[in-house]
Backbone atoms as SQL, in Angstrom:
CREATE TABLE atoms (id INTEGER PRIMARY KEY, chain TEXT, resi INTEGER, resn TEXT, atom TEXT, x REAL, y REAL, z REAL);
INSERT INTO atoms VALUES
  (1, 'A', 1, 'UNK', 'N', 143.295, 84.846, 102.853),
  (2, 'A', 1, 'UNK', 'CA', 141.844, 84.725, 103.109),
  (3, 'A', 1, 'UNK', 'C', 140.983, 83.871, 102.483),
  (4, 'A', 2, 'UNK', 'N', 140.425, 83.004, 103.381),
  (5, 'A', 2, 'UNK', 'CA', 139.526, 81.898, 102.662),
  (6, 'A', 2, 'UNK', 'C', 138.551, 82.596, 102.085),
  (7, 'A', 3, 'UNK', 'N', 138.094, 81.563, 100.818),
  (8, 'A', 3, 'UNK', 'CA', 136.550, 82.015, 100.355),
  (9, 'A', 3, 'UNK', 'C', 135.230, 81.904, 101.231),
  (10, 'A', 4, 'UNK', 'N', 134.240, 82.193, 100.398),
  (11, 'A', 4, 'UNK', 'CA', 132.947, 82.102, 101.923),
  (12, 'A', 4, 'UNK', 'C', 132.530, 80.973, 100.909),
  (13, 'A', 5, 'UNK', 'N', 131.509, 79.981, 101.775),
  (14, 'A', 5, 'UNK', 'CA', 131.504, 78.788, 101.361),
  (15, 'A', 5, 'UNK', 'C', 130.832, 78.972, 100.068),
  (16, 'A', 6, 'UNK', 'N', 129.893, 80.027, 99.120),
  (17, 'A', 6, 'UNK', 'CA', 129.318, 80.340, 98.298),
  (18, 'A', 6, 'UNK', 'C', 130.288, 80.146, 97.220),
  (19, 'A', 7, 'UNK', 'N', 131.654, 80.691, 97.463),
  (20, 'A', 7, 'UNK', 'CA', 132.279, 81.687, 96.465),
  (21, 'A', 7, 'UNK', 'C', 133.244, 80.710, 96.141),
  (22, 'A', 8, 'UNK', 'N', 133.252, 79.357, 96.879),
  (23, 'A', 8, 'UNK', 'CA', 134.132, 78.342, 96.901),
  (24, 'A', 8, 'UNK', 'C', 134.011, 77.322, 95.321),
  (25, 'A', 9, 'UNK', 'N', 134.967, 77.119, 94.700),
  (26, 'A', 9, 'UNK', 'CA', 134.850, 75.952, 93.312),
  (27, 'A', 9, 'UNK', 'C', 135.835, 74.996, 93.238),
  (28, 'A', 10, 'UNK', 'N', 136.352, 75.207, 93.964),
  (29, 'A', 10, 'UNK', 'CA', 137.311, 73.887, 94.517),
  (30, 'A', 10, 'UNK', 'C', 137.449, 73.417, 95.734),
  (31, 'A', 11, 'UNK', 'N', 137.421, 72.085, 95.988),
  (32, 'A', 11, 'UNK', 'CA', 138.059, 71.400, 97.050),
  (33, 'A', 11, 'UNK', 'C', 139.292, 71.798, 98.404),
  (34, 'A', 12, 'UNK', 'N', 139.999, 71.986, 97.237),
  (35, 'A', 12, 'UNK', 'CA', 140.653, 73.003, 98.182),
  (36, 'A', 12, 'UNK', 'C', 140.138, 74.762, 98.661),
  (37, 'A', 13, 'UNK', 'N', 139.838, 75.099, 97.971),
  (38, 'A', 13, 'UNK', 'CA', 139.130, 76.139, 98.484),
  (39, 'A', 13, 'UNK', 'C', 138.189, 76.041, 99.652),
  (40, 'A', 14, 'UNK', 'N', 137.801, 74.817, 99.229),
  (41, 'A', 14, 'UNK', 'CA', 136.648, 74.188, 100.948),
  (42, 'A', 14, 'UNK', 'C', 137.638, 74.036, 101.670),
  (43, 'A', 15, 'UNK', 'N', 138.780, 73.043, 101.701),
  (44, 'A', 15, 'UNK', 'CA', 139.164, 72.795, 102.716),
  (45, 'A', 15, 'UNK', 'C', 139.862, 73.776, 103.275),
  (46, 'A', 16, 'UNK', 'N', 140.224, 74.934, 103.031),
  (47, 'A', 16, 'UNK', 'CA', 141.003, 75.915, 103.038),
  (48, 'A', 16, 'UNK', 'C', 139.813, 77.185, 104.113),
  (49, 'A', 17, 'UNK', 'N', 138.848, 77.026, 103.774),
  (50, 'A', 17, 'UNK', 'CA', 137.726, 77.399, 104.392),
  (51, 'A', 17, 'UNK', 'C', 137.165, 76.797, 105.706),
  (52, 'A', 18, 'UNK', 'N', 137.435, 75.701, 105.567),
  (53, 'A', 18, 'UNK', 'CA', 137.328, 74.961, 106.679),
  (54, 'A', 18, 'UNK', 'C', 138.395, 75.378, 107.597),
  (55, 'A', 19, 'UNK', 'N', 139.728, 74.943, 107.688),
  (56, 'A', 19, 'UNK', 'CA', 140.207, 75.307, 108.475),
  (57, 'A', 19, 'UNK', 'C', 140.620, 76.324, 109.038),
  (58, 'A', 20, 'UNK', 'N', 140.168, 77.347, 108.221),
  (59, 'A', 20, 'UNK', 'CA', 140.230, 78.804, 108.820),
  (60, 'A', 20, 'UNK', 'C', 139.110, 79.149, 109.759),
  (61, 'A', 21, 'UNK', 'N', 138.052, 78.488, 109.389),
  (62, 'A', 21, 'UNK', 'CA', 136.956, 78.576, 110.476),
  (63, 'A', 21, 'UNK', 'C', 137.144, 77.627, 111.889),
  (64, 'A', 22, 'UNK', 'N', 137.940, 76.523, 111.626),
  (65, 'A', 22, 'UNK', 'CA', 138.444, 75.397, 112.873),
  (66, 'A', 22, 'UNK', 'C', 139.274, 76.648, 113.726),
  (67, 'A', 23, 'UNK', 'N', 140.095, 77.438, 113.080),
  (68, 'A', 23, 'UNK', 'CA', 140.914, 77.940, 113.548),
  (69, 'A', 23, 'UNK', 'C', 139.960, 79.187, 114.298),
  (70, 'A', 24, 'UNK', 'N', 139.325, 79.804, 113.770),
  (71, 'A', 24, 'UNK', 'CA', 138.332, 80.660, 114.834),
  (72, 'A', 24, 'UNK', 'C', 137.334, 80.008, 115.681),
  (73, 'A', 25, 'UNK', 'N', 137.130, 78.930, 115.060),
  (74, 'A', 25, 'UNK', 'CA', 136.302, 78.268, 116.409),
  (75, 'A', 25, 'UNK', 'C', 137.422, 77.925, 117.804),
  (76, 'A', 26, 'UNK', 'N', 138.212, 77.486, 117.489),
  (77, 'A', 26, 'UNK', 'CA', 139.051, 77.802, 118.537),
  (78, 'A', 26, 'UNK', 'C', 139.692, 78.713, 119.515),
  (79, 'A', 27, 'UNK', 'N', 139.947, 79.695, 118.412),
  (80, 'A', 27, 'UNK', 'CA', 139.857, 81.096, 119.211),
  (81, 'A', 27, 'UNK', 'C', 138.904, 81.296, 119.849),
  (82, 'A', 28, 'UNK', 'N', 137.602, 81.140, 119.448),
  (83, 'A', 28, 'UNK', 'CA', 136.247, 81.505, 120.159),
  (84, 'A', 28, 'UNK', 'C', 136.282, 80.820, 121.436),
  (85, 'A', 29, 'UNK', 'N', 136.577, 79.391, 121.838),
  (86, 'A', 29, 'UNK', 'CA', 136.200, 78.150, 122.288),
  (87, 'A', 29, 'UNK', 'C', 137.323, 78.777, 123.671),
  (88, 'A', 30, 'UNK', 'N', 138.685, 78.836, 123.063),
  (89, 'A', 30, 'UNK', 'CA', 139.640, 79.710, 123.978),
  (90, 'A', 30, 'UNK', 'C', 139.013, 81.219, 125.189),
  (91, 'A', 31, 'UNK', 'N', 138.083, 81.865, 124.494),
  (92, 'A', 31, 'UNK', 'CA', 137.843, 82.800, 125.444),
  (93, 'A', 31, 'UNK', 'C', 136.109, 82.538, 125.927),
  (94, 'A', 32, 'UNK', 'N', 135.774, 81.386, 125.414),
  (95, 'A', 32, 'UNK', 'CA', 134.778, 80.797, 126.687),
  (96, 'A', 32, 'UNK', 'C', 135.251, 80.403, 127.681),
  (97, 'A', 33, 'UNK', 'N', 136.308, 79.151, 127.395),
  (98, 'A', 33, 'UNK', 'CA', 136.830, 78.760, 128.589),
  (99, 'A', 33, 'UNK', 'C', 137.259, 79.600, 129.565),
  (100, 'A', 34, 'UNK', 'N', 137.713, 80.931, 129.145),
  (101, 'A', 34, 'UNK', 'CA', 138.252, 81.817, 129.834),
  (102, 'A', 34, 'UNK', 'C', 137.246, 82.129, 130.652),
  (103, 'A', 35, 'UNK', 'N', 136.178, 82.468, 129.869),
  (104, 'A', 35, 'UNK', 'CA', 134.916, 82.510, 131.575),
  (105, 'A', 35, 'UNK', 'C', 134.046, 81.828, 132.373),
  (106, 'A', 36, 'UNK', 'N', 134.549, 80.236, 131.710),
  (107, 'A', 36, 'UNK', 'CA', 134.581, 79.558, 132.781),
  (108, 'A', 36, 'UNK', 'C', 136.016, 79.353, 133.800),
  (109, 'A', 37, 'UNK', 'N', 136.854, 79.399, 133.620),
  (110, 'A', 37, 'UNK', 'CA', 137.989, 80.228, 134.407),
  (111, 'A', 37, 'UNK', 'C', 137.078, 81.379, 135.701),
  (112, 'A', 38, 'UNK', 'N', 136.802, 82.498, 135.021),
  (113, 'A', 38, 'UNK', 'CA', 135.949, 83.700, 135.297),
  (114, 'A', 38, 'UNK', 'C', 135.490, 83.191, 136.479),
  (115, 'A', 39, 'UNK', 'N', 134.188, 82.137, 136.714),
  (116, 'A', 39, 'UNK', 'CA', 133.117, 81.875, 136.555),
  (117, 'A', 39, 'UNK', 'C', 134.214, 81.058, 138.325),
  (118, 'A', 40, 'UNK', 'N', 135.226, 79.917, 137.682),
  (119, 'A', 40, 'UNK', 'CA', 135.610, 79.840, 138.873),
  (120, 'A', 40, 'UNK', 'C', 136.265, 80.153, 140.036),
  (121, 'A', 41, 'UNK', 'N', 136.767, 81.198, 139.536),
  (122, 'A', 41, 'UNK', 'CA', 137.071, 82.228, 140.647),
  (123, 'A', 41, 'UNK', 'C', 136.131, 83.337, 140.980),
  (124, 'A', 42, 'UNK', 'N', 135.035, 83.418, 140.784),
  (125, 'A', 42, 'UNK', 'CA', 134.067, 84.150, 141.100),
  (126, 'A', 42, 'UNK', 'C', 133.276, 83.141, 142.017),
  (127, 'A', 43, 'UNK', 'N', 132.452, 81.630, 141.754),
  (128, 'A', 43, 'UNK', 'CA', 131.776, 81.341, 142.450),
  (129, 'A', 43, 'UNK', 'C', 132.357, 80.547, 144.034),
  (130, 'A', 44, 'UNK', 'N', 131.739, 80.666, 144.927),
  (131, 'A', 44, 'UNK', 'CA', 132.251, 80.469, 146.033),
  (132, 'A', 44, 'UNK', 'C', 132.255, 79.201, 146.703),
  (133, 'A', 45, 'UNK', 'N', 131.668, 78.227, 146.151),
  (134, 'A', 45, 'UNK', 'CA', 130.941, 76.900, 146.500),
  (135, 'A', 45, 'UNK', 'C', 131.073, 75.739, 144.946),
  (136, 'A', 46, 'UNK', 'N', 131.957, 75.129, 145.089),
  (137, 'A', 46, 'UNK', 'CA', 132.370, 73.917, 143.946),
  (138, 'A', 46, 'UNK', 'C', 130.854, 73.650, 143.512),
  (139, 'A', 47, 'UNK', 'N', 129.658, 73.319, 144.642),
  (140, 'A', 47, 'UNK', 'CA', 128.662, 72.473, 144.017),
  (141, 'A', 47, 'UNK', 'C', 127.858, 73.820, 142.796),
  (142, 'A', 48, 'UNK', 'N', 128.466, 74.831, 143.290),
  (143, 'A', 48, 'UNK', 'CA', 127.625, 75.924, 142.015),
  (144, 'A', 48, 'UNK', 'C', 128.486, 76.117, 140.849),
  (145, 'A', 49, 'UNK', 'N', 129.300, 74.889, 140.974),
  (146, 'A', 49, 'UNK', 'CA', 129.856, 74.781, 139.020),
  (147, 'A', 49, 'UNK', 'C', 129.109, 74.217, 138.473),
  (148, 'A', 50, 'UNK', 'N', 128.464, 72.951, 138.699),
  (149, 'A', 50, 'UNK', 'CA', 127.467, 72.352, 137.630),
  (150, 'A', 50, 'UNK', 'C', 126.003, 73.043, 138.250),
  (151, 'A', 51, 'UNK', 'N', 125.501, 73.629, 137.105),
  (152, 'A', 51, 'UNK', 'CA', 123.692, 73.716, 137.511),
  (153, 'A', 51, 'UNK', 'C', 123.462, 73.358, 136.284),
  (154, 'A', 52, 'UNK', 'N', 122.066, 72.553, 136.384),
  (155, 'A', 52, 'UNK', 'CA', 121.757, 71.444, 135.470),
  (156, 'A', 52, 'UNK', 'C', 120.589, 72.596, 134.413),
  (157, 'A', 53, 'UNK', 'N', 119.674, 73.544, 135.273),
  (158, 'A', 53, 'UNK', 'CA', 118.833, 74.154, 134.457),
  (159, 'A', 53, 'UNK', 'C', 120.061, 75.400, 133.719),
  (160, 'A', 54, 'UNK', 'N', 120.814, 75.942, 134.140),
  (161, 'A', 54, 'UNK', 'CA', 121.535, 76.784, 132.708),
  (162, 'A', 54, 'UNK', 'C', 122.150, 75.869, 131.879),
  (163, 'A', 55, 'UNK', 'N', 122.700, 74.754, 132.115),
  (164, 'A', 55, 'UNK', 'CA', 123.195, 73.530, 131.143),
  (165, 'A', 55, 'UNK', 'C', 122.068, 73.823, 130.299),
  (166, 'A', 56, 'UNK', 'N', 120.569, 73.233, 130.280),
  (167, 'A', 56, 'UNK', 'CA', 119.498, 73.188, 129.358),
  (168, 'A', 56, 'UNK', 'C', 119.029, 74.224, 129.087),
  (169, 'A', 57, 'UNK', 'N', 119.271, 75.765, 129.888),
  (170, 'A', 57, 'UNK', 'CA', 119.322, 76.413, 128.482),
  (171, 'A', 57, 'UNK', 'C', 119.919, 77.106, 128.166),
  (172, 'A', 58, 'UNK', 'N', 121.492, 77.116, 128.468),
  (173, 'A', 58, 'UNK', 'CA', 122.815, 76.890, 127.206),
  (174, 'A', 58, 'UNK', 'C', 122.308, 76.204, 125.589),
  (175, 'A', 59, 'UNK', 'N', 121.789, 75.088, 125.985),
  (176, 'A', 59, 'UNK', 'CA', 121.769, 73.936, 125.020),
  (177, 'A', 59, 'UNK', 'C', 120.238, 74.493, 124.124),
  (178, 'A', 60, 'UNK', 'N', 119.407, 74.860, 124.625),
  (179, 'A', 60, 'UNK', 'CA', 118.095, 75.389, 124.143),
  (180, 'A', 60, 'UNK', 'C', 118.485, 76.303, 123.050),
  (181, 'A', 61, 'UNK', 'N', 119.185, 77.658, 123.720),
  (182, 'A', 61, 'UNK', 'CA', 119.365, 78.523, 122.996),
  (183, 'A', 61, 'UNK', 'C', 119.996, 78.099, 121.837),
  (184, 'A', 62, 'UNK', 'N', 121.033, 77.456, 121.914),
  (185, 'A', 62, 'UNK', 'CA', 122.370, 77.033, 120.851),
  (186, 'A', 62, 'UNK', 'C', 121.484, 76.383, 119.488),
  (187, 'A', 63, 'UNK', 'N', 120.035, 75.867, 120.172),
  (188, 'A', 63, 'UNK', 'CA', 119.717, 74.625, 119.146),
  (189, 'A', 63, 'UNK', 'C', 118.891, 75.679, 118.583),
  (190, 'A', 64, 'UNK', 'N', 118.280, 76.760, 119.152),
  (191, 'A', 64, 'UNK', 'CA', 117.100, 77.493, 119.095),
  (192, 'A', 64, 'UNK', 'C', 117.993, 78.575, 117.850),
  (193, 'A', 65, 'UNK', 'N', 119.119, 79.456, 117.757),
  (194, 'A', 65, 'UNK', 'CA', 119.902, 79.879, 117.086),
  (195, 'A', 65, 'UNK', 'C', 120.189, 79.023, 115.681),
  (196, 'A', 66, 'UNK', 'N', 120.487, 77.543, 115.693),
  (197, 'A', 66, 'UNK', 'CA', 121.106, 76.985, 114.912),
  (198, 'A', 66, 'UNK', 'C', 119.639, 76.918, 113.618),
  (199, 'A', 67, 'UNK', 'N', 118.232, 76.430, 114.579),
  (200, 'A', 67, 'UNK', 'CA', 117.433, 76.460, 113.808),
  (201, 'A', 67, 'UNK', 'C', 116.959, 77.908, 112.802),
  (202, 'A', 68, 'UNK', 'N', 117.206, 78.464, 113.492),
  (203, 'A', 68, 'UNK', 'CA', 117.188, 80.321, 112.699),
  (204, 'A', 68, 'UNK', 'C', 118.279, 80.023, 111.725),
  (205, 'A', 69, 'UNK', 'N', 119.874, 79.640, 111.915),
  (206, 'A', 69, 'UNK', 'CA', 120.534, 79.450, 111.011),
  (207, 'A', 69, 'UNK', 'C', 120.288, 78.285, 109.844),
  (208, 'A', 70, 'UNK', 'N', 119.776, 77.934, 110.096),
  (209, 'A', 70, 'UNK', 'CA', 119.169, 76.355, 108.814),
  (210, 'A', 70, 'UNK', 'C', 119.818, 75.177, 108.931),
  (211, 'A', 71, 'UNK', 'N', 120.591, 74.822, 110.201),
  (212, 'A', 71, 'UNK', 'CA', 121.488, 73.824, 110.504),
  (213, 'A', 71, 'UNK', 'C', 120.912, 73.333, 111.215),
  (214, 'A', 72, 'UNK', 'N', 121.660, 71.527, 111.292),
  (215, 'A', 72, 'UNK', 'CA', 120.573, 70.310, 112.732),
  (216, 'A', 72, 'UNK', 'C', 120.894, 71.249, 113.945),
  (217, 'A', 73, 'UNK', 'N', 119.639, 71.170, 114.419),
  (218, 'A', 73, 'UNK', 'CA', 119.428, 71.771, 115.951),
  (219, 'A', 73, 'UNK', 'C', 119.740, 70.073, 116.461),
  (220, 'A', 74, 'UNK', 'N', 119.742, 69.257, 116.116),
  (221, 'A', 74, 'UNK', 'CA', 120.743, 68.179, 117.029),
  (222, 'A', 74, 'UNK', 'C', 121.734, 67.729, 116.692),
  (223, 'A', 75, 'UNK', 'N', 122.139, 67.959, 115.940),
  (224, 'A', 75, 'UNK', 'CA', 123.382, 68.362, 115.992),
  (225, 'A', 75, 'UNK', 'C', 123.980, 69.149, 116.833),
  (226, 'A', 76, 'UNK', 'N', 123.646, 70.184, 116.888),
  (227, 'A', 76, 'UNK', 'CA', 124.132, 71.275, 118.113),
  (228, 'A', 76, 'UNK', 'C', 123.941, 70.896, 119.656),
  (229, 'A', 77, 'UNK', 'N', 122.452, 70.410, 119.288),
  (230, 'A', 77, 'UNK', 'CA', 122.152, 69.809, 120.765),
  (231, 'A', 77, 'UNK', 'C', 123.295, 68.386, 121.341),
  (232, 'A', 78, 'UNK', 'N', 124.040, 68.077, 120.123),
  (233, 'A', 78, 'UNK', 'CA', 124.928, 67.082, 121.066),
  (234, 'A', 78, 'UNK', 'C', 126.523, 67.984, 120.938),
  (235, 'A', 79, 'UNK', 'N', 126.809, 68.481, 120.023),
  (236, 'A', 79, 'UNK', 'CA', 127.547, 69.407, 120.723),
  (237, 'A', 79, 'UNK', 'C', 127.622, 70.522, 121.384),
  (238, 'A', 80, 'UNK', 'N', 126.799, 70.520, 121.720),
  (239, 'A', 80, 'UNK', 'CA', 126.726, 71.697, 123.333),
  (240, 'A', 80, 'UNK', 'C', 126.783, 70.995, 123.927),
  (241, 'A', 81, 'UNK', 'N', 125.858, 69.991, 124.135),
  (242, 'A', 81, 'UNK', 'CA', 126.116, 68.633, 125.411),
  (243, 'A', 81, 'UNK', 'C', 127.459, 68.847, 125.827),
  (244, 'A', 82, 'UNK', 'N', 128.574, 68.283, 124.502),
  (245, 'A', 82, 'UNK', 'CA', 129.544, 67.878, 125.126),
  (246, 'A', 82, 'UNK', 'C', 130.454, 69.538, 125.733),
  (247, 'A', 83, 'UNK', 'N', 130.137, 70.274, 124.587),
  (248, 'A', 83, 'UNK', 'CA', 131.118, 71.160, 125.180),
  (249, 'A', 83, 'UNK', 'C', 130.992, 71.645, 126.454),
  (250, 'A', 84, 'UNK', 'N', 129.313, 71.765, 126.712),
  (251, 'A', 84, 'UNK', 'CA', 128.914, 72.328, 128.496),
  (252, 'A', 84, 'UNK', 'C', 129.950, 71.551, 129.226),
  (253, 'A', 85, 'UNK', 'N', 129.232, 69.853, 129.222),
  (254, 'A', 85, 'UNK', 'CA', 130.080, 68.902, 130.182),
  (255, 'A', 85, 'UNK', 'C', 131.802, 69.450, 129.932),
  (256, 'A', 86, 'UNK', 'N', 132.256, 69.878, 128.973),
  (257, 'A', 86, 'UNK', 'CA', 133.891, 69.704, 128.909),
  (258, 'A', 86, 'UNK', 'C', 133.997, 70.889, 129.729),
  (259, 'A', 87, 'UNK', 'N', 133.225, 71.899, 129.680),
  (260, 'A', 87, 'UNK', 'CA', 133.093, 73.422, 130.333),
  (261, 'A', 87, 'UNK', 'C', 133.125, 73.035, 131.582),
  (262, 'A', 88, 'UNK', 'N', 131.930, 72.249, 132.208),
  (263, 'A', 88, 'UNK', 'CA', 131.951, 72.236, 133.700),
  (264, 'A', 88, 'UNK', 'C', 133.453, 70.916, 134.234),
  (265, 'A', 89, 'UNK', 'N', 133.593, 70.348, 133.526),
  (266, 'A', 89, 'UNK', 'CA', 134.827, 69.673, 134.324),
  (267, 'A', 89, 'UNK', 'C', 136.070, 70.865, 134.567),
  (268, 'A', 90, 'UNK', 'N', 136.408, 71.247, 133.335),
  (269, 'A', 90, 'UNK', 'CA', 137.488, 72.404, 133.325),
  (270, 'A', 90, 'UNK', 'C', 137.113, 73.513, 134.737),
  (271, 'A', 91, 'UNK', 'N', 135.707, 73.800, 134.868),
  (272, 'A', 91, 'UNK', 'CA', 135.923, 74.706, 135.477),
  (273, 'A', 91, 'UNK', 'C', 136.035, 74.283, 136.993),
  (274, 'A', 92, 'UNK', 'N', 135.725, 73.253, 137.660),
  (275, 'A', 92, 'UNK', 'CA', 135.591, 72.088, 138.541),
  (276, 'A', 92, 'UNK', 'C', 136.655, 71.709, 138.721),
  (277, 'A', 93, 'UNK', 'N', 137.637, 71.735, 137.599),
  (278, 'A', 93, 'UNK', 'CA', 139.575, 71.312, 137.751),
  (279, 'A', 93, 'UNK', 'C', 139.949, 73.154, 138.489),
  (280, 'A', 94, 'UNK', 'N', 139.824, 73.781, 137.813),
  (281, 'A', 94, 'UNK', 'CA', 140.288, 75.094, 137.909),
  (282, 'A', 94, 'UNK', 'C', 139.568, 75.464, 139.000),
  (283, 'A', 95, 'UNK', 'N', 138.303, 75.230, 139.545),
  (284, 'A', 95, 'UNK', 'CA', 138.078, 75.830, 140.747),
  (285, 'A', 95, 'UNK', 'C', 139.144, 75.398, 141.871),
  (286, 'A', 96, 'UNK', 'N', 138.960, 73.814, 141.927),
  (287, 'A', 96, 'UNK', 'CA', 139.818, 73.090, 142.669),
  (288, 'A', 96, 'UNK', 'C', 141.578, 74.148, 142.531),
  (289, 'A', 97, 'UNK', 'N', 141.746, 74.070, 141.528),
  (290, 'A', 97, 'UNK', 'CA', 143.458, 74.532, 141.430),
  (291, 'A', 97, 'UNK', 'C', 143.418, 76.168, 142.328),
  (292, 'A', 98, 'UNK', 'N', 142.437, 76.390, 142.558),
  (293, 'A', 98, 'UNK', 'CA', 142.112, 78.227, 142.536),
  (294, 'A', 98, 'UNK', 'C', 142.478, 77.751, 144.489),
  (295, 'A', 99, 'UNK', 'N', 141.664, 76.904, 144.547),
  (296, 'A', 99, 'UNK', 'CA', 141.409, 76.739, 146.383),
  (297, 'A', 99, 'UNK', 'C', 142.544, 75.766, 146.875),
  (298, 'A', 100, 'UNK', 'N', 142.968, 75.345, 145.808),
  (299, 'A', 100, 'UNK', 'CA', 144.601, 74.591, 146.857),
  (300, 'A', 100, 'UNK', 'C', 145.724, 75.493, 146.694),
  (301, 'A', 101, 'UNK', 'N', 146.133, 76.004, 145.916),
  (302, 'A', 101, 'UNK', 'CA', 146.868, 77.283, 145.903),
  (303, 'A', 101, 'UNK', 'C', 146.388, 77.959, 147.349),
  (304, 'A', 102, 'UNK', 'N', 145.558, 78.303, 147.533),
  (305, 'A', 102, 'UNK', 'CA', 144.635, 79.385, 148.526),
  (306, 'A', 102, 'UNK', 'C', 145.306, 79.072, 149.810),
  (307, 'A', 103, 'UNK', 'N', 145.833, 77.641, 150.244),
  (308, 'A', 103, 'UNK', 'CA', 144.886, 77.360, 151.433),
  (309, 'A', 103, 'UNK', 'C', 146.439, 76.729, 151.863);
């Protein structure tokens, strides 16, 4: 079990903590991409996959949460922009795959 940041006394402990968080983040992203697969299954039209209003809302919510947590909102905005764009691309690809196997 990795130590919490304030409990770390060595760089080995810091790196173990970062590695543990990275594993957790990947697991959370796996679940998030599962929701993209669900959206691809549910949305009847491919043009519904990209929703700029929703994208802006998701990024704004992440930035607001970052500020509450005291981490840099501009960094989170950049990360979330990439995450949302990657999610849209993944959803479109999955939408296409679902429809190509059913026709």
